[in-house]
N, C-alpha and C positions, 0 to 999 in steps of 0.2 A: 577521513572521518570511517571510510570502510562501510558505506551505507548506500542506499540508491539515491538518484538524483531527486528523489523524494527529499529531498532537492538532490542528492549525489552530489555528481560534478557541480551542478549550478550552487546549491549550497556551499561546497567547498571553496569554489570560485567567489560567491558572497562574500565569504570570510577574508579571503586574502585580500579581493578590493577594496573591501571596507576595514576592516582592524590594523551539497543538492541537496507511516507511513503514516445534521443528519443524525439523526438518532436511526441507526439502520440504515445504511446505503444512502445517506442525504435527503432522502425522499420518503422515507417512513416506511421501509421493510420490515421483516421479522428478523430477529437474531437467530443465527446459524444453531441447529442443534444435531445432536445424533440421531440417525435412524428411530432409535426407541422413543424419541420424544415427538413433539407436535409436527415440526416442520417435515416434510417430505422433499425427496430430489427433483420433483416434478414444477416445483413452484420456481416461476419467473424471479429473477433479481432484477434489482431495483436502482443498482449502482450508478452514479452519473459520470464515471469514468468508462472509456471504453473497453471493453475487455472481449477480444476475439478468442478465440481458441477454444478453451477445453470445453464449455459448457454446452456450447452447439455442437462439439465434437462426440459428444456423449459418454463420457468416462464410462468406466464398466464399473464403479463403483459407486454407492451413496455418498460414502466418506470423500471421495474425490471432489463429488458436487459439492458438497457443503463446504469443503476446504477453498474451492475457489470461490463460492459465495462469499466466504469470510473475506478471501483476499479481494474481491472487487469492492466490499464495503470499505477495507481498511483504505484503500485507494481512494475512494469516493471521500471519505473522512478526511484523509490526508490533503487532498485536493483543497478541500472547504476550509481546514487550517490555515493554510501556507495561501490562500488567497485574502482570508481575512485577519490573519495575522492573531488569531487566538485559536488556540486546542480548546480549551474548555468548550463543550457545546458542539464540537465538529463532530462526535460521534466515534473517534478514536478509542475512547475506552472501551467501547463497544467491542470494536476489532481488534484490538492489539494490545498485549500486556509485556512485560519485562524490557528488554532492550529496544524493541520496536516501537513501543510506546515512549519511552524514555528520549530515544532517539529523535521521535517526532517534535517533543518539546524542545529539545535543543536547536533542530532545524528549524523552528519556529522563531525562536531568542537570537540566533544567529542574523535571520533575515531582519527581523526587528531592529536590532542593534545595528545592522548595515543600511537602514531606513529603505529595505526593499520586502517585494512581496512577489508572489508566482499568480500570473496570470495563463489562463487557458487549461489546457489537461493534458497528460501524458495519454500515451496510447499502449495497452497492455497486450500481451500474447501468450499467458500462462499456460503451462501445462503442469499437471501433479504428477510427479516420477516416481512417488514412494508414499504410502500408508503403513505405519507401522500398528499390530494389534494391540489393545488394550492388555495389560497383564494384571491378574488378579480382578478381583471385585471393585468396579469403579475404577479400574485402572486409568491412566493416562495415554490417549492415543498420539500420535504425532506424524507429521506428514511433510516432503519436501515440496515446493513450488519453483520449477525454473520459468523466468519469463524473459523477453525480448523486450526491453522498456525503450519506447520511443516517446522523446522528448520534442520534438520538430513543433508541436504546437504548445507545449508549455514553457513560458519565458519569465525572465526575471524582469520586474519593472520596478520605477521608483514608487514610493508610496505617494509620494507627493504630486508629483509632475506626470506620474505613469508612462514616462519615457522608457524605452526600452534599455535594459542592464544586461543584457546577457555577455558572458566574456567573450573575449575577442575568438577564442579556439574552444570549440565544445563538442563533445563527442554526442551526437542527437539519437544514437541506439546502441544500447550496450545490453550485455546481459545481469539478470538479476537473479538470485537465489533467495529465497525465504523459506522460513520454518513456521509450520502452523503445529498447534498442540491444543488439546482438549484441556478446557478448565471447567470444573464441573458440568461435565456433557457437551459443552459449547466450543466450537472450532473460532480459535483465535490467533492472529499471526502473532507470532514470538520474536523472531529474528528476521531482519532483512539486510542482506549483502549485495552492493553492487561489485560489478565486475568491469570497471572501467576500461581495462587495457583490453577487453573483448567486444569487439562491434559484434552487431547480429542482424 
């Protein structure tokens, strides 16, 4: 699939066995905006996913803080969608666009077809490794996020029996690279790629 165990390896395994991104951070936060708009970097994120790293590490730019907030919101929405089996209303459309959003729909569909769902939540350690400047009036900004995804506490379970259905062999920690970009001045996650061959 080439995407995270969002489900990444777990979703891929689900497909193999059966056939691995809340209106705003699952508990009602605000949409991430550029510094010129209402939100400021000092506001606390309200994501339901464990995001260690970057926000507490005080990134040097406001853009980096907002990117991380969007990334946290994306993961909180992803967890909600894959737990409920329903993407609509999860908040994913608030935090993701393009391949990241369509991939989330695909992950949810594959799990549902396999009679599975996700339970628990992953742990993230994201860092913004680069932010590009906007080009021209109203130009789009983009950023890269590097993460070590820990899925130790995020499991596949049977939708009916709730029995554990994790694959026999799964990598529980691996690298993830995400791309974020501004859409109408709002940071959103546009691509997410797993690197299941690289433990972290």
